N, C-alpha and C positions, 0 to 999 in steps of 0.2 A: 483629429485623434486617429491613430493608426487602428485598423480592424483587428480583432482577436485573432490569434493564430489558430488554424484548425487541424486537428490530428485525426487520422483514421486508425481504428484499433480493430485488427483482423482476428475474429473469434471463431470458436468451433466447440462442439461439445467435448468435454473433458479436457479443455484448456487448463493448464495449471493454475490452481487457485490464486496464489500470489501473483503469478505472472501476468494475470489479466487485470486483477483488481488494483494492485499497488500502482502500476503507471497510470491506469485510468483515473483513480481518484487523486493521485499526486498531480497530474497535469491539470485537472480541474481546479485543484486548490491553488495552483500558481496562475490561474486566470485564463487558461486556454480553453477552447471548445473541443471536445472529443466525442467523435461518433464511433460507436461500437457495433459492429456488424458481423453477420455470419451468413454464408450462402444458404438459400432455402429458407431463410427466417426473416421475420419483419420487426420492426420496432415494437418493443413490449414483449416479444417472445424472450424465453430464457435459454442460455447454454448451462448445462451442468458442468461444474469443474471437478478437477481431480487434485487430491492432495499428494504430492510426491515429497518424500523426505528420505534422508539417509539414516537408516536405522541398524547399521553394523552388518548388512548382508552384501553380496557381490553386486547388487544394484538396488536402486531406490524402491521403497514401498509405495503403494498407491491405495488411497481410500477416497470416498466421496467427500467432496467440498461443498461450497455454497451453490446456490442457484444464481448465476450472473445474468441480470437483465439487459438486454440490448436496448439501444436507444435510437437506432436508425435502421433503415431497410437496405440490405445489400444491393438489391437490383436497382436502387436509385443513386448509387455512388458514382460520382464524376471525379477522378483524380486530379483533375485541374482545379477543383475547388479546396483542396487540402494543401497544407504546408509539409506534411510528413505522415509516415506510416510506422505502426509499432505492431510487431508480430510476436505474441507470446508463445511459449512453449507448451509442454505437456504432451498428451496424446492426440490432440486435435490436428497438428500439423501432418501426421501420418496420412489422414485421408484428405485434408485440404491440399496436400501437394500433388493429388492426382485430380484436382478440379480445375477444369480448363478456364472457368470464369475467375478463379482465384489466381492462376497463373497469368493471365492476361492483366489482371488488375495490378499485380505485383510488377509486371514488365512495364506498365505505363508509368508507375512511380520511378522505377529504374531509368527509363529513357528520359523522363523529365528531370533527372539528377536531384529529386527531393530527398530529403534525409530519410532513411530506412533503419529503424532499430529492431532488431530481431534477437530473440534470446532463447537458449537451451535447445530444444528440438525445432523451433521455428525456422531454423536454418535449412531444413529440408525443403521448406517452400522456396526460399531463395535459390537453392540448388536445382530445383524443378524448373524455376523461371530462368534459369541461365544467368542469374544476377550475381554470382560469386566468381565467375571465370576470371582468373588472373588477379583476384582480390584476396588482401589478408582477411582471414576469417577464423573466429573461434566458435565453439558451441559446446554443448554437454559432449563429453568424449565419444560416446557411442555414435554420434553423428558424423564423426570424422571421415569414415570410409566414403559416405555419400558425398560429402564436400570435396574430398580429393578427386573422386571420379568426376566431379562437375567442374574441376579445373581451378579450385580455390588454392590459395596459398595457406595451408593449414598452420594456425599458431596455437600451440598446445597451452592450455590454461593451467598455470601453476597451481592456482587454487580455484575453487568453484565460484569465486567472487571475480574472476577475470574477465576483462573486456578489452576489446581492441577497435580500433577504427581504420578504415581505408576510404578516403573520399567521403562520399555521402552515406557510406555504409558502416553502421555501428552494430557489432555482435558481441554477445555475452554468453558465459557458459551457463549460469543458473540464477534464480532469484537472489541468491547470496549477493551477486553484484549489482543488484538494483540501484544503489546510491550512485555508483559511477555510471552505469547504464542510462539512467534518467538524466543525469547531470550533462553527459556527453550528448544527449539527444536534444535537450532544451538549448544547450549552446550551439548546436548546429542549426537550430532555428533562429538563432540571434539573441538569446537571453543574456541578460546581464543579472548577476545575483548581488544584491546589497545586503549587508548586515549579517554576513556570515560569520562563523566562528563563535557562535553562541553555544554554551554548554546546557544541555537539556538532560533531566533525570526522568526516566520511566519507572514507575512503581508497579511491578509485576507480582504475579501469583499464579499458582497452579490453576489451570482451567479459566484463565481470562480468555476473553473472546479473540479468536484467531486474527481477524481483520484488525480489530481495535488495538492490537498492539503493533503488528507489523506495517500497517498502511501509514500511520503518522511517524513511526520509528524511521522508516527508510525514506519517507517524504522529506524529513528534517535533514537526514543524513545527506541526501542528494543536494541539499542547499549549503553543504559545506559546514554544517553545524556538528559539534561534538555531541554525541547522544549515548548515555549510559543507561543500561537496563539492570535494575536490581531486584531481588525478592529476599524478604527476611528468611534467615536460616539457610540461605544458599550463597554461593560464591561465584565469581567470574568463571565462565566456562560450564557452569552447571546448567541444566535446562528447566523450562517450565512447559509442561504439556498444555496445550491450548484447546479450546472447545469452538466449534463451528455452530453458531446460532443463526437460524434462518427462519423466514417466513413462508410456510408451506401450506397455508390454508387451515391450521389448527386455531384453537383458541389462545394459544401461546406459541412462542417460538420453539423449533425443534432444536436438539442438541446431537452433534456427532464429534468424534475425535478430530482434532486439527492437527497442525504442525507441532514439532517440538522447537520451542523458541530458546536460543542460547543467550544466557545473560552475560553481560560484558564487564561487571563491576561487582565488588562485594558490598552488601548491605551494611555490615558492621563497619563502624568507623567512618561512615559517610559524613562529608563536610557540606552541609547545605549552602554554606556561603560561597562555595565554589561553582554553584550552578545558577543559571540565568532563569529557568523555568522548570515546571513539573508537569508530566502528563500521567494520568490515571486512566488506564483502559478499563473496560466493563467485563462482562462475562461473569462467571461464579466466583472468581477469586476475590472480589470485594466483600463477599459475605463473611470470609474468615479474616481478611486482612483488616477489616474494621474492628476486630476484637483484639488487635495487636497493639500494645501501648506504644511500641517503638515507631510503629506506622503512624498513629495518631500524633505523636510528637513531632515527627518529620513533616506532616502535612501542616501542622499549626505553624511550624517555622516558616514554611513558604508563605502561607497565607498572611501571617503576621508581618512578615518583611515585605508585603505586596508585590511580590514576585509574580509573573504570569503563572497561572495554573489552568490546566485544561483537563477536564474530566468528563467522561462519556459513559452513557447507558446506566449500568449498575455501579459505575465508579462513584456516584454520588452518595452511596451508602457509606463510603469511607468520610467524605466530607461532612456528612450529617453526623456520624459518630464523633467526629473531631470538634463539633461545635462551631465550624466556621461558616455555617450558612446563615446565621443570624444577619437579617438586614440585607441579604443578597437575593437578587432575582435569578432563578434557577430553573432549568429543565432536566429531564432525564428519562429513561424508558419509563412508560406510564406506570408500570407496576411499582416504581420506586417513588412515586408521588408521595406516599405515606411517610417515607423516610424524610423527604425534603421538608414536608410541612411540620413533622414533629421536630426537625432540626432547626426550625424557626425560619426556613427559607421562604421566599414568596414564589409560588408554583407558576411557571409559564408553560402553557400548553403546547406540546411539539405538533403543530399543525402546519404543514405535513410533518412526517416522521423525520425528515432530514433537517429540519429547522434547528439551527443553533443559536445561542445567545451570549453576548458578553456583558458582564456588569463589573465594573471596575477592572481588577486584575484577573477575573475568573471567567473563563470560557466553559460552557456546558452544552452537551448535545445528547440526543436520545438514542442514537443507534448508529450503527457503522454506515448506513446509507447517507449519514450527514457528514462524513469525514471531509469532503471538499470544503464545506463552510466551517467546520471544526478545526481543520489545519490552517485554513486561510485567516480565520480570526486569531488563532494563536500566533501565527506569524506576525500578524499586525502588532500584537502586544509586545513581541520580542523585538520588533523593528527589523524583520527579515523580510525581503521582497524580492520579486522576480519581475523584470521589466524587458520589453523588447523594442 
């Protein structure tokens, strides 16, 4: 059996929230091994993230994101032990680009001709390492002067989802392009995607958890699935504000404002029969969605038809209200245990918090740290896989 592909993720304080977590958890869900490192930090340390969003001003806004936990130590990294490198954007690349240890690391990946995927402001590091000279390259538009000065052949992003490749180099404009960005990277590593083309529905609401909608949403899009996101009372193109829930030493999770998530389809007139599976993110949205009769009817349709359903964290409040947990083994965020039991489900303790479970057509998870298991188990029910 071939060994697992190993990927290095180059992090720093105020790396963009989505741009670090989405590729990290998506790649883990696909079965790769991913080490996240930051110069000057060790495994178990955290990098604070930044939420960048377009809110109608001349440039993006920034607010505090999640605390991202590193799982490897920068000083122990040997590029020859990895198959590829991912560089997220955000503000971290501004200071990482003047760190000699970082520059030397990137140069080694470049010299070894291993796939390098860099997004948004991450290309500042590529420019500092001399890795873009003579290469086609895109980025967040504000990075263009540095890339041109470094000898890159600038490719203007026609949308913020634009990505381009040149040899072993994959570059993207922003996290909006994650589906193509991640797909290009895993294919550069030799991936074969099976079972693509599935149609997945996401049941969204205001203040759903930031990671719990975007990580599975873009992870499934990257596997060439058609993914629709809907919210009762809203239409395609409308937004749902998200909430950042994190574990910061208090008796319960903290909450901060997240990104604005754009819906892709209308809730009214949905045809459940046209979808192969349903995902229910957590956060605060499920509290009020569980009171909506149209939502309850939709969830019952999916469960009664035995189509794959994946629900995480507080999403199980909706399952309980819909009466579909009877006879089902189920986990959730521990505070939702009462809902699960009252709904007739058999409670499964999430030990540790990233533990997820599958019972028949239902996948349940406790919180966003469990996304790799959550997405992987849902993929298995859908018949979608990644192989190398």
